[in-house]
RODO-2510 file (C-alpha; in nm, 4 decimals, decimal comma):
residues 296
     n   res          X          Y          Z
     1     x    -9,3369   -10,7372    26,2021
     2     x    -9,1646   -10,8501    25,8773
     3     x    -8,8629   -10,6459    25,7706
     4     x    -9,0430   -10,5370    25,4544
     5     x    -9,3077   -10,3571    25,6582
     6     x    -9,0429   -10,2094    25,8849
     7     x    -8,8563   -10,0668    25,5858
     8     x    -9,1840    -9,9236    25,4568
     9     x    -9,2465    -9,7486    25,7912
    10     x    -8,8890    -9,6221    25,8104
    11     x    -8,8876    -9,5093    25,4485
    12     x    -9,2219    -9,3326    25,4724
    13     x    -9,1451    -9,1579    25,8000
    14     x    -8,7871    -9,0560    25,7237
    15     x    -8,8692    -8,9733    25,3595
    16     x    -9,1533    -8,7445    25,4674
    17     x    -8,9175    -8,5780    25,7124
    18     x    -8,6540    -8,5206    25,4434
    19     x    -8,9140    -8,3511    25,2221
    20     x    -9,0386    -8,1341    25,5080
    21     x    -8,6840    -8,0568    25,6163
    22     x    -8,5805    -7,9392    25,2703
    23     x    -8,8890    -7,7396    25,1769
    24     x    -9,0668    -7,6795    25,5080
    25     x    -9,0269    -7,3861    25,7477
    26     x    -8,6753    -7,3478    25,8857
    27     x    -8,7776    -7,3603    26,2570
    28     x    -8,9879    -7,6769    26,2103
    29     x    -8,7218    -7,9375    26,3077
    30     x    -8,6259    -7,7477    26,6223
    31     x    -8,9889    -7,7066    26,7270
    32     x    -9,0713    -8,0699    26,6580
    33     x    -8,7590    -8,1812    26,8443
    34     x    -8,8494    -7,9754    27,1493
    35     x    -9,2079    -8,0994    27,1349
    36     x    -9,0986    -8,4625    27,1231
    37     x    -8,8439    -8,4137    27,4006
    38     x    -9,0771    -8,2380    27,6432
    39     x    -9,4145    -8,3919    27,5507
    40     x    -9,4062    -8,6619    27,2816
    41     x    -9,1499    -8,9084    27,4157
    42     x    -9,2780    -8,8875    27,7772
    43     x    -9,6331    -8,9571    27,6525
    44     x    -9,5038    -9,2418    27,4371
    45     x    -9,3406    -9,3959    27,7450
    46     x    -9,6689    -9,3697    27,9347
    47     x    -9,8438    -9,5353    27,6386
    48     x    -9,6178    -9,8382    27,6007
    49     x    -9,4490    -9,9010    27,9368
    50     x    -9,7632    -9,9879    28,1421
    51     x    -9,8472   -10,2679    27,8951
    52     x    -9,4890   -10,3951    27,8595
    53     x    -9,3955   -10,7020    28,0675
    54     x    -9,1499   -10,6183    28,3478
    55     x    -8,9179   -10,9173    28,3440
    56     x    -8,6825   -11,0128    28,6237
    57     x    -8,3869   -10,9644    28,3894
    58     x    -8,4804   -10,6039    28,3103
    59     x    -8,1639   -10,4901    28,4886
    60     x    -7,9612   -10,6479    28,2065
    61     x    -8,0615   -10,3693    27,9649
    62     x    -7,8653   -10,0821    28,1273
    63     x    -7,5831   -10,3225    28,2136
    64     x    -7,5441   -10,4219    27,8473
    65     x    -7,5814   -10,0570    27,7458
    66     x    -7,2903    -9,9533    27,9663
    67     x    -7,0855   -10,2455    27,8365
    68     x    -7,1513   -10,1317    27,4794
    69     x    -7,0626    -9,7721    27,5707
    70     x    -6,7362    -9,8785    27,7311
    71     x    -6,6439   -10,1085    27,4435
    72     x    -6,7198    -9,8530    27,1738
    73     x    -6,5496    -9,5687    27,3559
    74     x    -6,2433    -9,7766    27,4459
    75     x    -6,1882    -9,9022    27,0924
    76     x    -6,2434    -9,5538    26,9499
    77     x    -5,9872    -9,4120    27,1930
    78     x    -5,7313    -9,6676    27,0737
    79     x    -5,8023    -9,5800    26,7095
    80     x    -5,7883    -9,2043    26,7733
    81     x    -5,4501    -9,2361    26,9444
    82     x    -5,2978    -9,3804    26,6248
    83     x    -5,4190    -9,0884    26,4099
    84     x    -5,2872    -8,7347    26,3791
    85     x    -5,6300    -8,5840    26,4336
    86     x    -5,6832    -8,2570    26,6196
    87     x    -5,8342    -8,2929    26,9707
    88     x    -6,1869    -8,1810    26,8656
    89     x    -6,1981    -8,4534    26,5980
    90     x    -6,0728    -8,7155    26,8417
    91     x    -6,3426    -8,6122    27,0880
    92     x    -6,6240    -8,6383    26,8335
    93     x    -6,4902    -8,9726    26,7095
    94     x    -6,4878    -9,1239    27,0591
    95     x    -6,8225    -8,9712    27,1529
    96     x    -6,9933    -9,0969    26,8367
    97     x    -6,8638    -9,4488    26,8990
    98     x    -6,9994    -9,4514    27,2546
    99     x    -7,3703    -9,3671    27,2503
   100     x    -7,6363    -9,4555    26,9941
   101     x    -7,9737    -9,3160    26,8943
   102     x    -8,1586    -9,5605    27,1196
   103     x    -8,4501    -9,3219    27,1757
   104     x    -8,5846    -9,1480    26,8659
   105     x    -8,4667    -9,4310    26,6378
   106     x    -8,4291    -9,7251    26,8753
   107     x    -8,7831    -9,7041    27,0121
   108     x    -8,9537    -9,7191    26,6692
   109     x    -8,7323   -10,0031    26,5468
   110     x    -8,7913   -10,2118    26,8607
   111     x    -9,1647   -10,1431    26,8666
   112     x    -9,2025   -10,2324    26,4989
   113     x    -8,9805   -10,5426    26,5060
   114     x    -9,0486   -10,6807    26,8540
   115     x    -9,3649   -10,5027    26,9668
   116     x    -9,4623   -10,3540    27,3042
   117     x    -9,3367   -10,6714    27,4764
   118     x    -8,9797   -10,5530    27,4246
   119     x    -9,0334   -10,1858    27,4984
   120     x    -8,9336   -10,1995    27,8664
   121     x    -8,5909   -10,3377    27,7754
   122     x    -8,5474   -10,0691    27,5080
   123     x    -8,6564    -9,8001    27,7532
   124     x    -8,4199    -9,9070    28,0315
   125     x    -8,1357    -9,9419    27,7799
   126     x    -8,1949    -9,5869    27,6599
   127     x    -8,2716    -9,3971    27,9813
   128     x    -8,0484    -9,5764    28,2316
   129     x    -7,7777    -9,6591    27,9787
   130     x    -7,7453    -9,4259    27,6814
   131     x    -7,8846    -9,1084    27,8404
   132     x    -7,6788    -9,1385    28,1575
   133     x    -7,3679    -9,2264    27,9564
   134     x    -7,4126    -8,9380    27,7120
   135     x    -7,4689    -8,6633    27,9677
   136     x    -7,2320    -8,8110    28,2236
   137     x    -6,9338    -8,9933    28,0756
   138     x    -6,9863    -8,8303    27,7344
   139     x    -6,9639    -8,4812    27,8819
   140     x    -6,6432    -8,5762    28,0638
   141     x    -6,4917    -8,6988    27,7360
   142     x    -6,6004    -8,3828    27,5540
   143     x    -6,4614    -8,1576    27,8269
   144     x    -6,1281    -8,3405    27,8074
   145     x    -6,0904    -8,2642    27,4360
   146     x    -6,2272    -7,9085    27,4546
   147     x    -5,9476    -7,6613    27,5197
   148     x    -6,1963    -7,3886    27,6107
   149     x    -6,5015    -7,5458    27,7781
   150     x    -6,7927    -7,3067    27,8217
   151     x    -7,0988    -7,5148    27,8967
   152     x    -7,1754    -7,8029    28,1290
   153     x    -7,4514    -8,0422    28,0331
   154     x    -7,4750    -8,2563    28,3465
   155     x    -7,7931    -8,0696    28,4398
   156     x    -7,9558    -8,1982    28,1213
   157     x    -7,9806    -8,5425    28,2773
   158     x    -8,1830    -8,4217    28,5747
   159     x    -8,4015    -8,2103    28,3439
   160     x    -8,4917    -8,5040    28,1174
   161     x    -8,8732    -8,5414    28,1346
   162     x    -8,8510    -8,8994    28,0085
   163     x    -8,7081    -9,0049    28,3439
   164     x    -9,0203    -8,8764    28,5190
   165     x    -9,2389    -9,0672    28,2726
   166     x    -9,0365    -9,3793    28,3446
   167     x    -9,1225    -9,3534    28,7151
   168     x    -9,4897    -9,2778    28,6462
   169     x    -9,5112    -9,5604    28,3924
   170     x    -9,3768    -9,8049    28,6495
   171     x    -9,6355    -9,6820    28,9007
   172     x    -9,9163    -9,7303    28,6479
   173     x    -9,7933   -10,0736    28,5425
   174     x   -10,0570   -10,3359    28,6020
   175     x   -10,3312   -10,0813    28,6741
   176     x   -10,6436   -10,1289    28,4619
   177     x   -10,7162    -9,8083    28,2709
   178     x   -11,0471    -9,7142    28,1049
   179     x   -11,0752    -9,8358    27,7461
   180     x   -11,0988    -9,4830    27,6059
   181     x   -10,7826    -9,3791    27,7895
   182     x   -10,5943    -9,6928    27,6814
   183     x   -10,6914    -9,6347    27,3160
   184     x   -10,6005    -9,2673    27,3418
   185     x   -10,2566    -9,3456    27,4835
   186     x   -10,1955    -9,6078    27,2148
   187     x   -10,2834    -9,3551    26,9445
   188     x   -10,0545    -9,0951    27,0977
   189     x    -9,7740    -9,3502    27,1375
   190     x    -9,7719    -9,4615    26,7749
   191     x    -9,8057    -9,1004    26,6597
   192     x    -9,4887    -9,0222    26,8548
   193     x    -9,3139    -9,3125    26,6787
   194     x    -9,4035    -9,1674    26,3389
   195     x    -9,3059    -8,8116    26,4382
   196     x    -8,9691    -8,9357    26,5669
   197     x    -8,8953    -9,0854    26,2261
   198     x    -9,0080    -8,7632    26,0568
   199     x    -8,7719    -8,5642    26,2800
   200     x    -8,4807    -8,7890    26,1843
   201     x    -8,5591    -8,7296    25,8166
   202     x    -8,5681    -8,3531    25,8683
   203     x    -8,2332    -8,3603    26,0475
   204     x    -8,0796    -8,5742    25,7731
   205     x    -8,1937    -8,3317    25,5022
   206     x    -8,0044    -8,0450    25,6686
   207     x    -7,6805    -8,2144    25,7662
   208     x    -7,3471    -8,1506    25,5904
   209     x    -7,2385    -8,4083    25,3334
   210     x    -6,8642    -8,3553    25,3094
   211     x    -6,6463    -8,5643    25,5394
   212     x    -6,3410    -8,7925    25,5092
   213     x    -6,5002    -9,1274    25,4251
   214     x    -6,2293    -9,3322    25,5970
   215     x    -6,2928    -9,1575    25,9279
   216     x    -6,6671    -9,1941    25,8927
   217     x    -6,6371    -9,5593    25,7974
   218     x    -6,4156    -9,6373    26,0964
   219     x    -6,6558    -9,4724    26,3419
   220     x    -6,9676    -9,6394    26,2026
   221     x    -6,7979    -9,9784    26,1730
   222     x    -6,7120    -9,9615    26,5417
   223     x    -7,0525    -9,8370    26,6554
   224     x    -7,2883   -10,0243    26,4232
   225     x    -7,1030   -10,3468    26,3429
   226     x    -6,8295   -10,4466    26,5883
   227     x    -7,0037   -10,3436    26,9128
   228     x    -7,3383   -10,5162    26,8368
   229     x    -7,1520   -10,8274    26,7178
   230     x    -6,9737   -10,8451    27,0540
   231     x    -7,3051   -10,7857    27,2359
   232     x    -7,4721   -11,0630    27,0347
   233     x    -7,1819   -11,2999    27,1057
   234     x    -7,1928   -11,2179    27,4778
   235     x    -7,5670   -11,2790    27,4999
   236     x    -7,5326   -11,6081    27,3118
   237     x    -7,2503   -11,7131    27,5462
   238     x    -7,4785   -11,6338    27,8409
   239     x    -7,7546   -11,8425    27,6810
   240     x    -7,9809   -11,5376    27,6505
   241     x    -8,2022   -11,5258    27,3435
   242     x    -8,5520   -11,4408    27,2269
   243     x    -8,6944   -11,0906    27,2515
   244     x    -8,4390   -10,9871    27,5141
   245     x    -8,1411   -11,0575    27,2904
   246     x    -8,3079   -10,9022    26,9866
   247     x    -8,3897   -10,5779    27,1699
   248     x    -8,0434   -10,5414    27,3242
   249     x    -7,8595   -10,6152    26,9994
   250     x    -8,0834   -10,3775    26,8030
   251     x    -8,0214   -10,1012    27,0571
   252     x    -7,6463   -10,1655    27,0477
   253     x    -7,6550   -10,1377    26,6667
   254     x    -7,8185    -9,7933    26,6582
   255     x    -7,6213    -9,5140    26,4835
   256     x    -7,4687    -9,2273    26,6870
   257     x    -7,7173    -9,0348    26,9012
   258     x    -7,8373    -8,6779    26,8544
   259     x    -7,6846    -8,6124    27,1955
   260     x    -7,3394    -8,6443    27,0367
   261     x    -7,4122    -8,3440    26,8153
   262     x    -7,5542    -8,1438    27,1055
   263     x    -7,2445    -8,2134    27,3146
   264     x    -7,0103    -8,1494    27,0211
   265     x    -7,1648    -7,8068    26,9680
   266     x    -7,1457    -7,7192    27,3374
   267     x    -6,7834    -7,8292    27,3777
   268     x    -6,6377    -7,7073    27,0476
   269     x    -6,5695    -8,0545    26,9093
   270     x    -6,5819    -8,1550    26,5420
   271     x    -6,9429    -8,0616    26,4585
   272     x    -6,9246    -8,1781    26,0961
   273     x    -6,8068    -8,5255    26,1946
   274     x    -7,0771    -8,5540    26,4594
   275     x    -7,3500    -8,4336    26,2242
   276     x    -7,2507    -8,6440    25,9245
   277     x    -7,2278    -8,9678    26,1210
   278     x    -7,5864    -8,9102    26,2352
   279     x    -7,7087    -8,8895    25,8770
   280     x    -7,4968    -9,1681    25,7296
   281     x    -7,5644    -9,3989    26,0232
   282     x    -7,9421    -9,3581    25,9887
   283     x    -7,9166    -9,4320    25,6158
   284     x    -7,7044    -9,7448    25,6734
   285     x    -7,9137    -9,8853    25,9589
   286     x    -8,1689   -10,0696    25,7374
   287     x    -7,8815   -10,2543    25,5691
   288     x    -7,7753   -10,4089    25,8988
   289     x    -8,1168   -10,4980    26,0374
   290     x    -8,1428   -10,8373    25,8582
   291     x    -7,8131   -10,9421    26,0170
   292     x    -7,9237   -10,8553    26,3711
   293     x    -8,2635   -11,0217    26,3237
   294     x    -8,0911   -11,3351    26,1912
   295     x    -7,8374   -11,3453    26,4755
   296     x    -8,1060   -11,3171    26,7433
***
């Protein structure tokens, strides 16, 4: 899909969400988020995964994801050590540099730019890379910087319904489904894509706007520029290109994940920093997409 059409989809979906978030019912974002988490995203996986090619190099997706997590988190830790920031701010800074929004935002971008052929790579990157890193390593980082930990989120990984859909989607892969069921799943899948963009817009409309710009710029430069550049260079060095490289670089370039805000709230980290990087990162993402498409 040309970038112009992608921007139109992103603008329409996120713009609609911003309008609904500002003037719609207050509980709407939370209800939509829960609906997507428990029903929408699992159904979307069942819609796209069975028709996505399962390549032999599928294992590269979580491997690259963990490399990107380690690189982003390591560099952020070095930066945070040179600053006189309080521990909660250091924790949010490192966490935001580690994991990206490879689900609600990464799935739509990959599906619109690459198509269902690249969805399996995006899915494995998100579920076996980002999700595991966020609720495993990310929780450990948050607990380290929280002087009064109250909640443990490791159980959230086991309770993620998308993992069950991943298993079922692999079982159904290659099985011929009735036409009416295939069309129904496709309709549901693309509806989930649109609703995910609407949810992002609603979240953006309700996030705080005041933050030190230098701190925000450093975090987003690490997460959305330096890390994907290193990923792109590594893939080129390994002579890996085509859809695989494009999907992995796009996923590495995603802005900080919603999970960072959830963890920041649970572990008393810097909530404003976590929330604002979500909004600003989603706004800046379209500016970087031409670079990643050109590089891959």
